[in-house]
HTML snippet that shows the backbone in 3Dmol.js (N, CA, C, O; Angstrom):
<script src="https://3Dmol.org/build/3Dmol-min.js"></script>
<div id="view" style="width:600px;height:400px;position:relative"></div>
<script>
const pdb = `
ATOM      1  N   UNK A   1     138.978  41.164 -83.902  1.00  0.00           N
ATOM      2  CA  UNK A   1     138.177  42.061 -83.549  1.00  0.00           C
ATOM      3  C   UNK A   1     137.233  42.038 -82.750  1.00  0.00           C
ATOM      4  O   UNK A   1     136.997  42.926 -81.931  1.00  0.00           O
ATOM      5  N   UNK A   2     136.392  40.691 -82.957  1.00  0.00           N
ATOM      6  CA  UNK A   2     135.419  40.658 -82.247  1.00  0.00           C
ATOM      7  C   UNK A   2     135.614  40.397 -80.305  1.00  0.00           C
ATOM      8  O   UNK A   2     134.767  40.533 -79.422  1.00  0.00           O
ATOM      9  N   UNK A   3     136.741  40.082 -80.234  1.00  0.00           N
ATOM     10  CA  UNK A   3     136.963  39.715 -78.867  1.00  0.00           C
ATOM     11  C   UNK A   3     137.397  40.871 -78.139  1.00  0.00           C
ATOM     12  O   UNK A   3     137.525  40.775 -76.918  1.00  0.00           O
ATOM     13  N   UNK A   4     137.755  42.459 -79.001  1.00  0.00           N
ATOM     14  CA  UNK A   4     137.898  43.526 -78.389  1.00  0.00           C
ATOM     15  C   UNK A   4     136.461  43.779 -78.225  1.00  0.00           C
ATOM     16  O   UNK A   4     136.049  44.079 -77.104  1.00  0.00           O
ATOM     17  N   UNK A   5     135.589  43.686 -79.296  1.00  0.00           N
ATOM     18  CA  UNK A   5     134.319  44.467 -79.184  1.00  0.00           C
ATOM     19  C   UNK A   5     133.681  43.652 -77.497  1.00  0.00           C
ATOM     20  O   UNK A   5     133.261  44.327 -76.557  1.00  0.00           O
ATOM     21  N   UNK A   6     133.774  42.043 -77.498  1.00  0.00           N
ATOM     22  CA  UNK A   6     133.268  41.694 -76.608  1.00  0.00           C
ATOM     23  C   UNK A   6     134.092  42.156 -75.197  1.00  0.00           C
ATOM     24  O   UNK A   6     133.376  42.104 -74.197  1.00  0.00           O
ATOM     25  N   UNK A   7     135.204  42.510 -75.013  1.00  0.00           N
ATOM     26  CA  UNK A   7     136.038  42.796 -73.733  1.00  0.00           C
ATOM     27  C   UNK A   7     135.510  44.311 -73.379  1.00  0.00           C
ATOM     28  O   UNK A   7     135.366  44.517 -72.174  1.00  0.00           O
ATOM     29  N   UNK A   8     135.201  45.402 -74.265  1.00  0.00           N
ATOM     30  CA  UNK A   8     134.559  46.483 -74.162  1.00  0.00           C
ATOM     31  C   UNK A   8     133.157  46.686 -73.448  1.00  0.00           C
ATOM     32  O   UNK A   8     132.799  47.414 -72.522  1.00  0.00           O
ATOM     33  N   UNK A   9     132.211  45.333 -74.601  1.00  0.00           N
ATOM     34  CA  UNK A   9     130.772  45.574 -73.763  1.00  0.00           C
ATOM     35  C   UNK A   9     130.547  45.052 -72.713  1.00  0.00           C
ATOM     36  O   UNK A   9     129.554  45.410 -72.080  1.00  0.00           O
ATOM     37  N   UNK A  10     131.380  44.078 -72.230  1.00  0.00           N
ATOM     38  CA  UNK A  10     131.454  43.203 -71.109  1.00  0.00           C
ATOM     39  C   UNK A  10     131.829  44.448 -69.807  1.00  0.00           C
ATOM     40  O   UNK A  10     131.469  44.076 -68.690  1.00  0.00           O
ATOM     41  N   UNK A  11     132.337  45.509 -69.848  1.00  0.00           N
ATOM     42  CA  UNK A  11     132.668  46.198 -68.999  1.00  0.00           C
ATOM     43  C   UNK A  11     131.421  47.382 -68.584  1.00  0.00           C
ATOM     44  O   UNK A  11     131.045  48.125 -69.491  1.00  0.00           O
ATOM     45  N   UNK A  12     130.874  47.508 -67.355  1.00  0.00           N
ATOM     46  CA  UNK A  12     129.994  48.551 -66.840  1.00  0.00           C
ATOM     47  C   UNK A  12     130.300  49.584 -67.240  1.00  0.00           C
ATOM     48  O   UNK A  12     129.348  50.201 -67.719  1.00  0.00           O
ATOM     49  N   UNK A  13     131.612  50.289 -67.282  1.00  0.00           N
ATOM     50  CA  UNK A  13     132.129  51.558 -67.546  1.00  0.00           C
ATOM     51  C   UNK A  13     131.368  51.757 -68.964  1.00  0.00           C
ATOM     52  O   UNK A  13     130.756  52.798 -69.205  1.00  0.00           O
ATOM     53  N   UNK A  14     131.432  50.920 -69.681  1.00  0.00           N
ATOM     54  CA  UNK A  14     131.219  51.342 -71.299  1.00  0.00           C
ATOM     55  C   UNK A  14     129.418  51.721 -71.286  1.00  0.00           C
ATOM     56  O   UNK A  14     128.915  52.528 -72.068  1.00  0.00           O
ATOM     57  N   UNK A  15     128.733  51.045 -70.360  1.00  0.00           N
ATOM     58  CA  UNK A  15     127.304  51.364 -70.363  1.00  0.00           C
ATOM     59  C   UNK A  15     127.048  52.562 -69.894  1.00  0.00           C
ATOM     60  O   UNK A  15     126.054  53.195 -70.250  1.00  0.00           O
ATOM     61  N   UNK A  16     128.195  53.145 -68.770  1.00  0.00           N
ATOM     62  CA  UNK A  16     127.869  54.182 -68.176  1.00  0.00           C
ATOM     63  C   UNK A  16     128.196  55.523 -69.139  1.00  0.00           C
ATOM     64  O   UNK A  16     127.532  56.559 -69.115  1.00  0.00           O
ATOM     65  N   UNK A  17     129.136  55.321 -69.823  1.00  0.00           N
ATOM     66  CA  UNK A  17     129.638  56.437 -70.602  1.00  0.00           C
ATOM     67  C   UNK A  17     128.554  55.991 -71.769  1.00  0.00           C
ATOM     68  O   UNK A  17     128.004  57.026 -72.146  1.00  0.00           O
ATOM     69  N   UNK A  18     128.217  55.245 -72.236  1.00  0.00           N
ATOM     70  CA  UNK A  18     127.054  55.108 -73.382  1.00  0.00           C
ATOM     71  C   UNK A  18     125.892  55.749 -73.054  1.00  0.00           C
ATOM     72  O   UNK A  18     125.344  56.372 -73.964  1.00  0.00           O
ATOM     73  N   UNK A  19     125.355  55.746 -71.904  1.00  0.00           N
ATOM     74  CA  UNK A  19     124.586  56.088 -71.252  1.00  0.00           C
ATOM     75  C   UNK A  19     124.441  58.010 -71.082  1.00  0.00           C
ATOM     76  O   UNK A  19     123.598  58.751 -71.586  1.00  0.00           O
ATOM     77  N   UNK A  20     125.470  58.308 -70.293  1.00  0.00           N
ATOM     78  CA  UNK A  20     126.362  59.665 -70.445  1.00  0.00           C
ATOM     79  C   UNK A  20     125.856  60.400 -71.555  1.00  0.00           C
ATOM     80  O   UNK A  20     125.201  61.434 -71.425  1.00  0.00           O
ATOM     81  N   UNK A  21     126.189  59.815 -72.779  1.00  0.00           N
ATOM     82  CA  UNK A  21     126.162  60.528 -73.787  1.00  0.00           C
ATOM     83  C   UNK A  21     124.573  60.474 -74.718  1.00  0.00           C
ATOM     84  O   UNK A  21     124.145  61.354 -75.464  1.00  0.00           O
ATOM     85  N   UNK A  22     124.054  59.416 -74.446  1.00  0.00           N
ATOM     86  CA  UNK A  22     122.688  59.092 -75.151  1.00  0.00           C
ATOM     87  C   UNK A  22     121.564  59.948 -74.173  1.00  0.00           C
ATOM     88  O   UNK A  22     120.509  60.353 -74.660  1.00  0.00           O
ATOM     89  N   UNK A  23     121.819  60.108 -73.151  1.00  0.00           N
ATOM     90  CA  UNK A  23     120.644  60.789 -72.175  1.00  0.00           C
ATOM     91  C   UNK A  23     120.723  62.402 -72.515  1.00  0.00           C
ATOM     92  O   UNK A  23     119.679  62.991 -72.794  1.00  0.00           O
ATOM     93  N   UNK A  24     121.710  62.951 -72.491  1.00  0.00           N
ATOM     94  CA  UNK A  24     121.434  64.590 -73.171  1.00  0.00           C
ATOM     95  C   UNK A  24     121.087  64.638 -74.304  1.00  0.00           C
ATOM     96  O   UNK A  24     120.232  65.476 -74.587  1.00  0.00           O
ATOM     97  N   UNK A  25     121.722  63.595 -75.560  1.00  0.00           N
ATOM     98  CA  UNK A  25     121.236  64.008 -76.853  1.00  0.00           C
ATOM     99  C   UNK A  25     119.729  63.317 -76.960  1.00  0.00           C
ATOM    100  O   UNK A  25     119.117  63.811 -77.907  1.00  0.00           O
ATOM    101  N   UNK A  26     119.134  62.533 -76.407  1.00  0.00           N
ATOM    102  CA  UNK A  26     117.720  62.196 -76.435  1.00  0.00           C
ATOM    103  C   UNK A  26     116.939  63.134 -75.860  1.00  0.00           C
ATOM    104  O   UNK A  26     115.856  63.394 -76.386  1.00  0.00           O
ATOM    105  N   UNK A  27     117.305  63.724 -74.821  1.00  0.00           N
ATOM    106  CA  UNK A  27     116.684  65.434 -73.970  1.00  0.00           C
ATOM    107  C   UNK A  27     116.568  66.295 -75.140  1.00  0.00           C
ATOM    108  O   UNK A  27     115.517  66.665 -75.664  1.00  0.00           O
ATOM    109  N   UNK A  28     117.565  66.530 -75.437  1.00  0.00           N
ATOM    110  CA  UNK A  28     117.801  67.737 -76.640  1.00  0.00           C
ATOM    111  C   UNK A  28     117.128  67.557 -77.375  1.00  0.00           C
ATOM    112  O   UNK A  28     116.208  68.363 -77.512  1.00  0.00           O
ATOM    113  N   UNK A  29     117.217  66.402 -78.249  1.00  0.00           N
ATOM    114  CA  UNK A  29     116.006  66.083 -79.695  1.00  0.00           C
ATOM    115  C   UNK A  29     114.416  66.300 -78.841  1.00  0.00           C
ATOM    116  O   UNK A  29     113.576  67.136 -79.173  1.00  0.00           O
ATOM    117  N   UNK A  30     114.295  65.421 -77.803  1.00  0.00           N
ATOM    118  CA  UNK A  30     112.971  65.739 -77.331  1.00  0.00           C
ATOM    119  C   UNK A  30     112.782  67.071 -77.099  1.00  0.00           C
ATOM    120  O   UNK A  30     111.817  67.461 -77.755  1.00  0.00           O
ATOM    121  N   UNK A  31     113.217  67.822 -76.537  1.00  0.00           N
ATOM    122  CA  UNK A  31     113.013  69.311 -76.173  1.00  0.00           C
ATOM    123  C   UNK A  31     112.915  70.001 -77.801  1.00  0.00           C
ATOM    124  O   UNK A  31     111.970  70.767 -77.992  1.00  0.00           O
ATOM    125  N   UNK A  32     113.618  69.807 -78.649  1.00  0.00           N
ATOM    126  CA  UNK A  32     113.369  70.684 -79.897  1.00  0.00           C
ATOM    127  C   UNK A  32     112.223  70.265 -80.383  1.00  0.00           C
ATOM    128  O   UNK A  32     111.393  71.115 -80.705  1.00  0.00           O
ATOM    129  N   UNK A  33     111.953  68.989 -80.526  1.00  0.00           N
ATOM    130  CA  UNK A  33     110.706  68.678 -81.301  1.00  0.00           C
ATOM    131  C   UNK A  33     109.318  69.428 -80.319  1.00  0.00           C
ATOM    132  O   UNK A  33     108.467  70.154 -80.831  1.00  0.00           O
ATOM    133  N   UNK A  34     109.347  69.136 -79.183  1.00  0.00           N
ATOM    134  CA  UNK A  34     108.168  69.636 -78.458  1.00  0.00           C
ATOM    135  C   UNK A  34     108.121  71.097 -78.813  1.00  0.00           C
ATOM    136  O   UNK A  34     107.152  71.543 -79.427  1.00  0.00           O
ATOM    137  N   UNK A  35     109.242  71.944 -78.411  1.00  0.00           N
ATOM    138  CA  UNK A  35     109.140  73.044 -78.725  1.00  0.00           C
ATOM    139  C   UNK A  35     108.974  73.709 -79.996  1.00  0.00           C
ATOM    140  O   UNK A  35     108.515  74.850 -80.059  1.00  0.00           O
ATOM    141  N   UNK A  36     109.423  72.866 -81.289  1.00  0.00           N
ATOM    142  CA  UNK A  36     109.074  73.026 -82.592  1.00  0.00           C
ATOM    143  C   UNK A  36     107.888  72.731 -82.784  1.00  0.00           C
ATOM    144  O   UNK A  36     107.313  73.681 -83.315  1.00  0.00           O
ATOM    145  N   UNK A  37     106.916  71.463 -82.530  1.00  0.00           N
ATOM    146  CA  UNK A  37     105.496  71.285 -82.955  1.00  0.00           C
ATOM    147  C   UNK A  37     104.684  72.195 -82.119  1.00  0.00           C
ATOM    148  O   UNK A  37     103.751  72.665 -82.771  1.00  0.00           O
ATOM    149  N   UNK A  38     104.736  72.671 -80.680  1.00  0.00           N
ATOM    150  CA  UNK A  38     104.289  73.388 -79.719  1.00  0.00           C
ATOM    151  C   UNK A  38     104.166  74.522 -80.390  1.00  0.00           C
ATOM    152  O   UNK A  38     102.999  74.862 -80.588  1.00  0.00           O
ATOM    153  N   UNK A  39     105.311  75.485 -80.963  1.00  0.00           N
ATOM    154  CA  UNK A  39     104.871  76.617 -81.416  1.00  0.00           C
ATOM    155  C   UNK A  39     104.566  76.596 -82.659  1.00  0.00           C
ATOM    156  O   UNK A  39     103.670  77.434 -82.768  1.00  0.00           O
ATOM    157  N   UNK A  40     104.819  76.038 -83.899  1.00  0.00           N
ATOM    158  CA  UNK A  40     104.553  75.713 -85.084  1.00  0.00           C
ATOM    159  C   UNK A  40     102.936  75.389 -85.285  1.00  0.00           C
ATOM    160  O   UNK A  40     102.111  76.127 -85.825  1.00  0.00           O
ATOM    161  N   UNK A  41     102.734  74.189 -84.751  1.00  0.00           N
ATOM    162  CA  UNK A  41     101.632  73.453 -85.244  1.00  0.00           C
ATOM    163  C   UNK A  41     100.462  73.707 -84.047  1.00  0.00           C
ATOM    164  O   UNK A  41      99.301  73.708 -84.456  1.00  0.00           O
ATOM    165  N   UNK A  42     100.644  73.887 -82.828  1.00  0.00           N
ATOM    166  CA  UNK A  42      99.573  74.075 -82.007  1.00  0.00           C
ATOM    167  C   UNK A  42      99.783  75.680 -81.327  1.00  0.00           C
ATOM    168  O   UNK A  42      99.408  76.130 -80.244  1.00  0.00           O
ATOM    169  N   UNK A  43     100.333  76.138 -82.140  1.00  0.00           N
ATOM    170  CA  UNK A  43     100.594  77.715 -81.989  1.00  0.00           C
ATOM    171  C   UNK A  43     100.412  77.849 -80.273  1.00  0.00           C
ATOM    172  O   UNK A  43      99.340  78.239 -79.810  1.00  0.00           O
ATOM    173  N   UNK A  44     101.236  77.591 -79.641  1.00  0.00           N
ATOM    174  CA  UNK A  44     100.869  77.653 -77.997  1.00  0.00           C
ATOM    175  C   UNK A  44     101.916  78.914 -77.513  1.00  0.00           C
ATOM    176  O   UNK A  44     102.998  78.947 -78.098  1.00  0.00           O
ATOM    177  N   UNK A  45     101.718  79.677 -76.749  1.00  0.00           N
ATOM    178  CA  UNK A  45     102.406  80.678 -76.255  1.00  0.00           C
ATOM    179  C   UNK A  45     103.404  80.568 -75.132  1.00  0.00           C
ATOM    180  O   UNK A  45     103.443  79.388 -74.784  1.00  0.00           O
ATOM    181  N   UNK A  46     104.176  81.266 -74.467  1.00  0.00           N
ATOM    182  CA  UNK A  46     105.207  80.717 -73.827  1.00  0.00           C
ATOM    183  C   UNK A  46     104.335  80.279 -72.219  1.00  0.00           C
ATOM    184  O   UNK A  46     104.896  79.611 -71.350  1.00  0.00           O
ATOM    185  N   UNK A  47     103.134  80.725 -72.108  1.00  0.00           N
ATOM    186  CA  UNK A  47     102.750  80.572 -70.916  1.00  0.00           C
ATOM    187  C   UNK A  47     101.946  79.246 -71.184  1.00  0.00           C
ATOM    188  O   UNK A  47     101.834  78.450 -70.252  1.00  0.00           O
ATOM    189  N   UNK A  48     101.419  78.982 -72.323  1.00  0.00           N
ATOM    190  CA  UNK A  48     100.831  77.589 -72.738  1.00  0.00           C
ATOM    191  C   UNK A  48     101.994  76.210 -72.308  1.00  0.00           C
ATOM    192  O   UNK A  48     101.829  75.106 -71.791  1.00  0.00           O
ATOM    193  N   UNK A  49     103.279  77.017 -72.870  1.00  0.00           N
ATOM    194  CA  UNK A  49     104.159  75.916 -72.817  1.00  0.00           C
ATOM    195  C   UNK A  49     104.703  75.746 -71.675  1.00  0.00           C
ATOM    196  O   UNK A  49     105.237  74.640 -71.597  1.00  0.00           O
ATOM    197  N   UNK A  50     104.813  76.493 -70.578  1.00  0.00           N
ATOM    198  CA  UNK A  50     104.801  76.212 -69.261  1.00  0.00           C
ATOM    199  C   UNK A  50     104.158  75.925 -68.354  1.00  0.00           C
ATOM    200  O   UNK A  50     104.652  75.743 -67.241  1.00  0.00           O
ATOM    201  N   UNK A  51     102.660  75.796 -68.659  1.00  0.00           N
ATOM    202  CA  UNK A  51     101.640  74.704 -68.135  1.00  0.00           C
ATOM    203  C   UNK A  51     101.902  73.651 -68.697  1.00  0.00           C
ATOM    204  O   UNK A  51     102.084  72.871 -67.763  1.00  0.00           O
ATOM    205  N   UNK A  52     102.093  72.914 -69.960  1.00  0.00           N
ATOM    206  CA  UNK A  52     102.658  71.731 -70.374  1.00  0.00           C
ATOM    207  C   UNK A  52     103.496  71.400 -69.905  1.00  0.00           C
ATOM    208  O   UNK A  52     103.553  70.178 -69.762  1.00  0.00           O
ATOM    209  N   UNK A  53     104.566  72.159 -69.414  1.00  0.00           N
ATOM    210  CA  UNK A  53     106.043  71.448 -68.824  1.00  0.00           C
ATOM    211  C   UNK A  53     105.244  71.070 -66.975  1.00  0.00           C
ATOM    212  O   UNK A  53     105.387  70.004 -66.376  1.00  0.00           O
ATOM    213  N   UNK A  54     104.516  72.199 -66.501  1.00  0.00           N
ATOM    214  CA  UNK A  54     104.230  71.921 -65.188  1.00  0.00           C
ATOM    215  C   UNK A  54     103.302  70.626 -65.024  1.00  0.00           C
ATOM    216  O   UNK A  54     103.285  69.872 -64.051  1.00  0.00           O
ATOM    217  N   UNK A  55     102.586  70.541 -66.115  1.00  0.00           N
ATOM    218  CA  UNK A  55     101.809  68.983 -65.887  1.00  0.00           C
ATOM    219  C   UNK A  55     102.546  67.865 -66.101  1.00  0.00           C
ATOM    220  O   UNK A  55     102.172  66.736 -65.782  1.00  0.00           O
ATOM    221  N   UNK A  56     103.819  68.186 -66.752  1.00  0.00           N
ATOM    222  CA  UNK A  56     104.473  66.839 -66.995  1.00  0.00           C
ATOM    223  C   UNK A  56     105.251  66.555 -65.741  1.00  0.00           C
ATOM    224  O   UNK A  56     105.957  65.552 -65.630  1.00  0.00           O
ATOM    225  N   UNK A  57     105.142  67.230 -65.037  1.00  0.00           N
ATOM    226  CA  UNK A  57     106.016  66.955 -63.680  1.00  0.00           C
ATOM    227  C   UNK A  57     104.884  66.347 -62.724  1.00  0.00           C
ATOM    228  O   UNK A  57     105.186  65.444 -61.944  1.00  0.00           O
ATOM    229  N   UNK A  58     103.899  66.724 -62.774  1.00  0.00           N
ATOM    230  CA  UNK A  58     103.121  66.112 -61.651  1.00  0.00           C
ATOM    231  C   UNK A  58     103.097  64.657 -61.531  1.00  0.00           C
ATOM    232  O   UNK A  58     102.563  64.373 -60.460  1.00  0.00           O
ATOM    233  N   UNK A  59     103.443  63.640 -62.164  1.00  0.00           N
ATOM    234  CA  UNK A  59     103.535  62.434 -61.745  1.00  0.00           C
ATOM    235  C   UNK A  59     104.971  62.176 -61.000  1.00  0.00           C
ATOM    236  O   UNK A  59     105.195  61.218 -60.260  1.00  0.00           O
ATOM    237  N   UNK A  60     105.735  63.029 -61.275  1.00  0.00           N
ATOM    238  CA  UNK A  60     106.957  62.861 -60.729  1.00  0.00           C
ATOM    239  C   UNK A  60     107.078  63.141 -59.219  1.00  0.00           C
ATOM    240  O   UNK A  60     107.896  62.647 -58.443  1.00  0.00           O
ATOM    241  N   UNK A  61     105.945  64.173 -58.913  1.00  0.00           N
ATOM    242  CA  UNK A  61     106.118  64.830 -57.723  1.00  0.00           C
ATOM    243  C   UNK A  61     104.880  64.195 -56.574  1.00  0.00           C
ATOM    244  O   UNK A  61     104.760  64.382 -55.363  1.00  0.00           O
ATOM    245  N   UNK A  62     104.062  63.388 -57.540  1.00  0.00           N
ATOM    246  CA  UNK A  62     102.934  62.465 -56.704  1.00  0.00           C
ATOM    247  C   UNK A  62     103.976  61.111 -56.310  1.00  0.00           C
ATOM    248  O   UNK A  62     103.859  60.623 -55.186  1.00  0.00           O
ATOM    249  N   UNK A  63     104.700  60.700 -57.000  1.00  0.00           N
ATOM    250  CA  UNK A  63     105.477  59.404 -56.748  1.00  0.00           C
ATOM    251  C   UNK A  63     106.471  59.984 -55.368  1.00  0.00           C
ATOM    252  O   UNK A  63     106.453  59.531 -54.223  1.00  0.00           O
ATOM    253  N   UNK A  64     107.156  60.911 -55.805  1.00  0.00           N
ATOM    254  CA  UNK A  64     107.837  61.540 -54.640  1.00  0.00           C
ATOM    255  C   UNK A  64     107.135  61.578 -53.183  1.00  0.00           C
ATOM    256  O   UNK A  64     107.715  61.383 -52.114  1.00  0.00           O
ATOM    257  N   UNK A  65     105.885  61.846 -53.349  1.00  0.00           N
ATOM    258  CA  UNK A  65     105.291  62.510 -51.783  1.00  0.00           C
ATOM    259  C   UNK A  65     104.487  60.787 -51.489  1.00  0.00           C
ATOM    260  O   UNK A  65     103.899  60.703 -50.411  1.00  0.00           O
ATOM    261  N   UNK A  66     104.470  59.669 -52.277  1.00  0.00           N
ATOM    262  CA  UNK A  66     104.165  58.556 -52.023  1.00  0.00           C
ATOM    263  C   UNK A  66     105.106  57.698 -51.171  1.00  0.00           C
ATOM    264  O   UNK A  66     104.958  56.969 -50.190  1.00  0.00           O
ATOM    265  N   UNK A  67     106.112  58.071 -51.923  1.00  0.00           N
ATOM    266  CA  UNK A  67     107.551  57.197 -51.222  1.00  0.00           C
ATOM    267  C   UNK A  67     107.999  58.134 -50.121  1.00  0.00           C
ATOM    268  O   UNK A  67     108.529  57.566 -49.166  1.00  0.00           O
ATOM    269  N   UNK A  68     107.902  59.366 -50.058  1.00  0.00           N
ATOM    270  CA  UNK A  68     108.041  59.945 -48.716  1.00  0.00           C
ATOM    271  C   UNK A  68     107.458  59.476 -47.460  1.00  0.00           C
ATOM    272  O   UNK A  68     107.948  59.136 -46.383  1.00  0.00           O
ATOM    273  N   UNK A  69     105.611  59.605 -48.166  1.00  0.00           N
ATOM    274  CA  UNK A  69     104.829  59.064 -47.137  1.00  0.00           C
ATOM    275  C   UNK A  69     105.324  57.828 -46.252  1.00  0.00           C
ATOM    276  O   UNK A  69     105.368  57.796 -45.022  1.00  0.00           O
ATOM    277  N   UNK A  70     105.696  56.794 -47.166  1.00  0.00           N
ATOM    278  CA  UNK A  70     105.881  55.295 -47.078  1.00  0.00           C
ATOM    279  C   UNK A  70     107.078  55.121 -46.393  1.00  0.00           C
ATOM    280  O   UNK A  70     107.372  53.990 -46.006  1.00  0.00           O
ATOM    281  N   UNK A  71     108.021  56.327 -46.123  1.00  0.00           N
ATOM    282  CA  UNK A  71     109.287  56.066 -45.507  1.00  0.00           C
ATOM    283  C   UNK A  71     109.026  56.549 -44.148  1.00  0.00           C
ATOM    284  O   UNK A  71     109.801  56.275 -43.231  1.00  0.00           O
ATOM    285  N   UNK A  72     108.034  57.213 -43.986  1.00  0.00           N
ATOM    286  CA  UNK A  72     107.712  57.667 -42.552  1.00  0.00           C
ATOM    287  C   UNK A  72     106.448  57.043 -41.919  1.00  0.00           C
ATOM    288  O   UNK A  72     106.228  57.221 -40.720  1.00  0.00           O
ATOM    289  N   UNK A  73     105.838  56.513 -42.482  1.00  0.00           N
ATOM    290  CA  UNK A  73     104.797  55.513 -41.955  1.00  0.00           C
ATOM    291  C   UNK A  73     105.185  54.256 -41.654  1.00  0.00           C
ATOM    292  O   UNK A  73     104.283  53.489 -41.314  1.00  0.00           O
ATOM    293  N   UNK A  74     106.697  53.689 -41.702  1.00  0.00           N
ATOM    294  CA  UNK A  74     106.742  52.712 -41.064  1.00  0.00           C
ATOM    295  C   UNK A  74     106.510  51.163 -41.792  1.00  0.00           C
ATOM    296  O   UNK A  74     105.865  51.027 -42.831  1.00  0.00           O
ATOM    297  N   UNK A  75     106.910  50.459 -41.334  1.00  0.00           N
ATOM    298  CA  UNK A  75     106.682  49.004 -41.777  1.00  0.00           C
ATOM    299  C   UNK A  75     105.696  48.756 -41.262  1.00  0.00           C
ATOM    300  O   UNK A  75     105.568  49.435 -40.243  1.00  0.00           O
ATOM    301  N   UNK A  76     104.532  47.819 -41.519  1.00  0.00           N
ATOM    302  CA  UNK A  76     103.752  47.019 -40.886  1.00  0.00           C
ATOM    303  C   UNK A  76     103.781  45.369 -41.017  1.00  0.00           C
ATOM    304  O   UNK A  76     103.765  44.875 -42.144  1.00  0.00           O
ATOM    305  N   UNK A  77     103.819  44.653 -40.019  1.00  0.00           N
ATOM    306  CA  UNK A  77     103.849  42.929 -39.726  1.00  0.00           C
ATOM    307  C   UNK A  77     102.951  42.693 -39.744  1.00  0.00           C
ATOM    308  O   UNK A  77     102.013  43.301 -39.228  1.00  0.00           O
ATOM    309  N   UNK A  78     102.927  41.444 -40.525  1.00  0.00           N
ATOM    310  CA  UNK A  78     101.811  40.519 -40.024  1.00  0.00           C
ATOM    311  C   UNK A  78     101.784  39.804 -38.965  1.00  0.00           C
ATOM    312  O   UNK A  78     102.936  39.417 -38.772  1.00  0.00           O
ATOM    313  N   UNK A  79     100.999  39.363 -38.062  1.00  0.00           N
ATOM    314  CA  UNK A  79     101.184  38.484 -36.681  1.00  0.00           C
ATOM    315  C   UNK A  79     100.701  37.280 -36.832  1.00  0.00           C
ATOM    316  O   UNK A  79     100.749  36.474 -35.902  1.00  0.00           O
TER     317      UNK A  79
END
`;
const viewer = $3Dmol.createViewer("view");
viewer.addModel(pdb, "pdb");
viewer.setStyle({}, {cartoon: {color: "spectrum"}});
viewer.zoomTo();
viewer.render();
</script>
């Protein structure tokens, strides 16, 4: 039995399938917990939840902008 488990766990496809199942499950859990907390405890309206979700995206957009600018700035070398 241990040999079979080792064969399964040593394949990269196993990790891919595991993550393909874990990501939607964890996102759905996070979304349900956030919505329940925001509506029941914090008494957020739809507009306030939209602002919360928009602010959550700001670091990703900043990171994308930095990588985009680095791509077009070219590389510098020390002489």
